[in-house]
C-alpha positions in Angstrom: -69.3 -45.4 -40.5 -66.4 -47.4 -41.5 -63.0 -46.1 -40.9 -60.6 -47.3 -43.9 -57.5 -45.6 -43.1 -54.5 -47.3 -43.7 -52.5 -44.3 -41.9 -50.3 -46.0 -38.8 -49.7 -49.3 -41.1 -46.8 -51.0 -39.3 -45.0 -54.4 -40.7 -43.1 -56.5 -38.3 -40.3 -58.7 -40.1 -38.4 -61.6 -38.8 -35.6 -63.8 -40.6 -34.5 -66.7 -39.2 -30.7 -65.7 -39.8 -30.5 -62.3 -41.0 -32.9 -60.4 -38.6 -33.7 -62.9 -35.8 -34.8 -60.4 -33.5 -37.2 -58.8 -35.9 -37.4 -55.3 -37.4 -40.0 -52.9 -38.0 -41.0 -51.2 -41.3 -43.1 -47.9 -41.5 -41.2 -46.1 -44.1 -43.4 -47.1 -47.1 -43.7 -45.4 -50.9 -45.9 -42.8 -51.6 -45.8 -43.3 -55.7 -46.6 -47.3 -55.0 -49.2 -49.0 -52.8 -46.9 -49.6 -49.8 -48.4 -52.9 -48.8 -49.6 -54.6 -51.6 -51.5 -58.5 -51.1 -53.0 -59.5 -54.4 -56.1 -62.1 -55.0 -55.0 -66.1 -54.6 -56.4 -68.5 -56.5 -57.6 -71.4 -54.1 -59.2 -73.7 -56.6 -59.1 -74.5 -60.5 -61.6 -75.6 -63.0 -62.0 -77.2 -66.3 -65.0 -78.6 -68.5 -65.3 -82.6 -69.1 -66.0 -83.5 -73.0 -69.5 -83.3 -72.4 -69.8 -80.2 -70.4 -69.5 -81.5 -67.2 -68.0 -78.9 -64.6 -64.9 -80.4 -63.0 -63.5 -78.3 -59.8 -60.3 -78.9 -57.6 -58.6 -77.4 -54.7 -55.4 -75.8 -55.4 -52.7 -74.7 -52.9 -50.7 -71.5 -54.2 -48.4 -69.1 -51.9 -49.6 -66.0 -50.5 -47.4 -63.4 -52.3 -47.5 -59.8 -50.8 -45.0 -56.9 -51.6 -43.8 -54.0 -49.7 -43.0 -50.7 -51.4 -40.6 -48.8 -49.3 -39.1 -45.2 -49.9 -35.5 -45.7 -51.5 -32.5 -45.4 -49.4 -34.6 -45.3 -46.1 -33.6 -47.3 -43.2 -36.3 -49.7 -43.9 -35.0 -49.8 -47.6 -31.6 -50.6 -46.3 -32.3 -53.4 -44.2 -34.3 -55.0 -46.7 -31.5 -54.7 -49.1 -29.6 -56.6 -46.4 -32.1 -59.3 -46.5 -32.4 -59.7 -50.5 -28.7 -59.3 -50.8 -28.2 -61.9 -48.0 -30.6 -64.3 -49.2 -29.5 -63.9 -53.1 -27.1 -67.0 -54.4 -24.8 -66.4 -57.0 -21.1 -68.1 -58.2 -19.2 -68.2 -55.2 -22.2 -67.4 -52.9 -24.4 -69.4 -50.5 -27.6 -67.7 -49.4 -28.8 -67.3 -45.9 -31.9 -69.4 -46.4 -33.7 -67.1 -43.8 -37.5 -68.4 -43.2 -39.6 -65.0 -43.1 -42.3 -64.3 -40.9 -44.2 -60.7 -41.2 -46.7 -59.6 -39.3 -48.9 -56.4 -40.7 -50.3 -54.4 -37.8 -53.1 -52.6 -39.1 -54.3 -49.0 -37.5 -57.6 -50.5 -36.4 -55.5 -52.8 -34.0 -56.1 -56.1 -36.2 -53.1 -58.4 -37.6 -52.3 -60.6 -40.2 -49.3 -63.0 -39.4 -47.7 -64.6 -42.6 -45.6 -67.6 -41.9 -43.2 -69.7 -43.3 -42.0 -67.5 -46.3 -39.0 -66.4 -48.3 -38.2 -63.2 -50.1 -38.2 -63.8 -53.7 -37.7 -60.6 -55.7 -36.5 -57.1 -55.0 -34.5 -54.4 -56.9 -30.5 -54.7 -56.2 -29.8 -51.4 -56.4 -31.3 -47.9 -56.9 -33.6 -46.8 -60.2 -33.8 -43.5 -61.1 -37.1 -42.4 -62.4 -37.7 -39.9 -65.1 -38.9 -37.3 -62.6 -35.8 -37.0 -61.4 -36.1 -39.1 -58.2 -35.1 -42.2 -57.1 -37.6 -45.4 -57.8 -39.3 -46.6 -54.7 -38.0 -50.2 -54.0 -40.3 -53.0 -54.1 -39.7 -56.3 -52.3 -41.6 -59.4 -52.9 -42.4 -62.6 -50.9 -43.8 -66.2 -50.8 -45.8 -67.5 -47.6 -47.0 -70.9 -47.0 -49.8 -69.6 -44.6 -51.6 -66.6 -43.3 -53.6 -65.9 -39.8 -54.6 -63.2 -38.0 -57.0 -61.3 -35.4 
């Protein structure tokens, strides 16, 4: 019988400038998908004038999102990564190159490489339920490999 439990997931993140020795993420949110890897388009299609199907391969980034418990140590570390890579008037970003490895409960791994942080919440939001909103951090990677 397959066991598809996600309990015990760990993520190891290495950022070339901000966290060159790497950090481990385990404090995942309870009200959003802890680690989401959306579907990826690998080909596109069209129809020619006379109804012929035309297809071509298409490169797209791999875009996982991590949702963390707000104000946790993991969230604080990710907030540092986000801020270090944010650019603005008079502010240069760190230009971190990121590697993210998912270590699953069954021992398998997926390593996302040559990536950047693309999105994150720069401050804590408050939900109508009276609690802090879980913090989402999104990335874009060039490649993925795994065991």
